[in-house]
C-alpha positions in Angstrom: -190.9 -39.2 67.7 -187.9 -38.2 66.7 -187.5 -34.2 66.4 -184.6 -32.5 64.1 -185.7 -30.3 61.3 -189.3 -29.4 59.9 -191.3 -26.6 59.2 -195.0 -25.7 59.6 -196.9 -23.0 60.1 -197.8 -21.7 63.6 -200.6 -21.1 65.6 -200.6 -17.9 68.3 -202.0 -18.1 71.7 -200.4 -14.3 72.9 -201.6 -15.1 76.8 -199.3 -15.2 79.2 -198.9 -17.1 82.2 -200.6 -19.9 81.0 -200.9 -22.9 83.8 -201.0 -26.2 83.2 -204.8 -26.6 84.3 -205.4 -24.8 81.8 -203.3 -26.6 79.0 -205.1 -29.5 80.0 -207.9 -29.5 83.3 -207.4 -31.4 86.2 -210.2 -33.8 85.5 -207.6 -35.9 83.0 -205.2 -36.4 85.0 -206.7 -39.6 86.3 -205.5 -41.2 82.9 -202.2 -42.6 82.4 -201.7 -41.9 79.0 -201.6 -39.6 76.5 -203.5 -41.3 74.3 -206.9 -39.0 73.7 -205.7 -36.1 76.0 -205.4 -34.3 72.5 -208.9 -34.0 72.8 -209.1 -32.5 76.1 -206.6 -29.2 75.3 -206.9 -26.2 76.2 -210.4 -28.1 76.8 -212.0 -25.2 78.9 -211.0 -22.5 76.7 -212.0 -24.2 73.2 -215.5 -25.4 74.2 -218.5 -23.4 75.6 -219.6 -24.8 79.1 -223.0 -24.8 78.9 -223.3 -26.9 75.6 -219.7 -28.0 74.5 -219.7 -26.5 71.5 -216.8 -24.9 70.2 -215.4 -21.6 71.4 -215.1 -19.8 67.5 -212.5 -17.2 67.8 -210.1 -19.6 70.1 -207.0 -19.6 68.2 -207.0 -23.3 67.5 -210.6 -23.7 66.8 -210.0 -21.5 63.5 -210.0 -23.8 60.4 -206.5 -21.8 59.5 -204.8 -23.4 62.4 -206.1 -27.0 61.4 -202.3 -29.2 60.8 -200.0 -26.3 62.7 -197.3 -28.1 64.2 -195.5 -24.9 66.8 -197.4 -22.7 69.0 -196.4 -19.1 69.4 -197.6 -18.9 73.3 -197.0 -15.7 76.0 -194.3 -15.7 78.5 -194.3 -18.0 81.3 -195.7 -21.4 79.5 -196.6 -24.1 81.8 -196.6 -22.5 85.0 -198.5 -24.1 87.9 -198.5 -27.2 89.2 -196.6 -30.5 87.8 -198.1 -32.7 84.8 -196.5 -34.3 82.3 -200.2 -34.4 81.2 -199.6 -31.1 79.8 -197.1 -31.9 77.1 -198.7 -35.0 76.4 -202.0 -33.2 75.2 -199.7 -30.4 73.4 -198.2 -33.3 71.5 -201.4 -35.8 71.3 -203.5 -32.5 69.6 -200.2 -32.6 66.7 -198.1 -29.7 68.4 -194.2 -30.6 68.1 -192.9 -27.4 69.9 -194.1 -24.2 71.6 -192.1 -20.9 71.5 -192.2 -18.6 74.3 -190.0 -16.0 75.9 -190.2 -18.1 78.7 -190.9 -21.8 80.9 -191.9 -22.5 84.1 -188.7 -24.8 85.0 -191.7 -28.2 85.6 -193.1 -28.0 82.4 -189.8 -27.6 80.0 -188.4 -30.6 82.2 -191.4 -32.1 81.1 -191.3 -31.2 78.2 -188.2 -32.7 76.8 -188.7 -36.3 78.8 -191.5 -36.7 76.3 -190.8 -35.4 73.2 -191.7 -32.0 73.1 -189.3 -29.1 72.1 -190.1 -26.0 74.2 -188.2 -22.8 72.1 -186.7 -19.7 74.0 -186.7 -16.8 72.0 -185.8 -13.2 72.7 -188.6 -10.6 73.7 -187.8 -9.2 69.7 -188.4 -12.3 67.7 -191.4 -13.3 69.9 -193.0 -10.0 69.2 -192.7 -10.9 65.6 -193.8 -14.4 66.1 -197.1 -13.1 67.8 -197.6 -10.6 64.5 -197.7 -13.5 62.4 -200.4 -16.4 62.9 -199.9 -18.6 60.5 -196.9 -17.9 58.9 -194.0 -20.5 58.0 -191.1 -21.8 60.5 -188.6 -23.8 60.3 -187.2 -25.2 63.0 -184.3 -27.3 63.1 -182.7 -29.0 66.2 -179.7 -29.7 65.4 -178.2 -26.8 64.4 -180.7 -25.2 67.6 -182.3 -22.6 65.0 -185.3 -21.6 63.9 -186.3 -19.4 60.6 -189.0 -17.7 60.8 -191.4 -16.3 58.2 -189.6 -12.7 57.0 -186.4 -15.5 56.8 -184.3 -14.5 59.9 -182.5 -16.8 61.2 -182.7 -17.2 65.3 -180.6 -19.7 66.9 -181.9 -21.0 70.4 -180.6 -22.7 73.8 -181.2 -26.4 74.6 -179.5 -29.0 77.0 -177.3 -31.2 75.1 -178.2 -34.5 76.9 -182.5 -33.8 76.2 -180.9 -32.4 72.4 -179.6 -35.5 71.8 -182.2 -37.9 73.0 -184.9 -35.4 71.2 -182.7 -36.1 68.1 -182.6 -39.7 68.5 -186.8 -40.2 69.5 -185.7 -42.0 72.4 -186.8 -41.2 76.4 -183.7 -41.2 79.3 -184.7 -44.6 79.6 -185.1 -45.4 76.0 -181.1 -43.8 75.8 -179.6 -45.9 78.6 -180.6 -48.9 76.5 -179.7 -48.0 73.6 -176.2 -48.0 75.7 -176.5 -51.8 77.0 -173.9 -53.1 73.4 -171.2 -50.5 75.4 -172.3 -51.6 78.8 -172.0 -55.1 78.3 -168.9 -54.9 76.7 -167.7 -52.8 79.2 -168.4 -55.1 81.9 -167.1 -58.3 80.1 -163.7 -56.2 80.4 -163.9 -55.4 84.0 -164.5 -59.0 84.7 -162.1 -60.2 82.6 -159.1 -57.6 84.3 -160.7 -58.9 87.7 -159.8 -62.8 87.0 -156.5 -61.8 85.4 -155.2 -59.9 88.6 -156.6 -63.5 90.5 
């Protein structure tokens, strides 16, 4: 899925150190496809264990959060064990981006490789977003900036290769496959030059 410029309301989950087992419980790791994983996102927080009914006060269960494509979370999001299922679940639920002050390195890498945009913002910007639940944020990946509900523009860092893949809507393998014509042409020229030398 390509990511370039989009605008969405945000849903705020102001909890620090959310680990991957809280994002998607280990019992979901048996599947090898991301299909249906959105239903398991924050499963143990979203639903009562006793009867499986939704927890009304959990942010994702509030009617105002429906349709949000941007999740704002506490510091150190995605810590814990490595699992691609965590970004898969977030994407299947409908999120295109997650905003925090920091992400665990492995989660950050898994997110970028799977098409989810992790956005790191300074503490003051984060504080403003935490107080803006339901507000609209515009994301411009090409320009590497977000526009807050207040209208303030904030730039964010991202790896150049990961950015290119997200803009093109491909993973690392997909990017390599798109280079096939150039690789084939190079190989043809190389073989031709070797034959000429002989």
